[in-house]
C-alpha positions, 0 to 999 in steps of 0.5 A: 500500499503506497503511502501518501506524503502530503505537501510541505507546508508553506512558512507563515511570516513572521509579521504581516501586519504593517510593522516590518515594511514589507507587508500592508497595514493591518494588525499592528496599526489595529494594536496601536489603535486599540490597545493604546488609543494611539493614531497611526499613519501610512501602510508599511511600515506603520508610523505614530503620530506624535503630538496627539498621546504624546511627544518624542524626544529623538537622540543618538542611540549611544547618547540615550543608553548613557542617559537612560542608565542615569535617570532610571524609568522612563515612559516607553523607548523605541530603538530604530538604527542609530536613533532612540525615541523617548515618549514624553508628555504631549506639549513638551516639544513646544517647551524643549528650547526654553527648557535647554535654556533654562538648564544652560544647554542653549547655544550648545549644538546637541544631537537632540530634537523633539517631535511634537504636533505633525511628526511621527516615528516608525511604529515597532512590532508590538511587544511579544512579535518579532520583526526582521533585521533593522526594525525599529524595536522597543527598549522599554514598550508601552503597555496596553490601556484597560482603564484610566489608572493603566494611562501611561505614566509620561515624563512631563513639566508639570509634578516633578517626579511624576505620578507616583514616582514612576517616570522622571520628570522632563527636566531631569530626562532633558538634562541627562540627554542633553548631557551625554550628547554633549559628552559623545559630541566631545568624545568624538571631537578628541578622537578626530584630534587624536587621529589627525596629531598621530598622522601628523607625525612624522615616522622614526626609522631606526 
């Protein structure tokens, strides 16, 4: 009696929901809209709109990692390539220039920007789902909102220390980010100076 071998199963892609950049929008956008109440736009990859439920501080990833070690807990944090986005309270983007001046960082060249109304960041795959290499990821993911008490605590100017001490206030967070951006800039400058000096020295022959 001949055995009938079933055809091989077709592998199902790990992500077919618009967060990977290769599939139409679907489950990814729905998760953000239904579970978090966040507005989305675009097809693949899905974008999260800033200026509505949150703004975003955007810094180089290396500076962001160093600052996170200093401030401890924050709001949600996403990583996209060499850039890190830290979600903060709506309206924080408008406060950033004046806040930097107040912290005496005004006039200092910093790789620190803020996205508010009209901005957008790439949506990482929802927590628990994986994306392709190089896709945006959550370093500190948001959690679904089940009630008013589950509303995310985002760093803001009002209420230094934030509600219940769960997240740092915006002043402390911006100061840490500015410090690490400036430190990284000085390190790069010293490295270039050392390289230039080494290249300028004549070779010694014995």
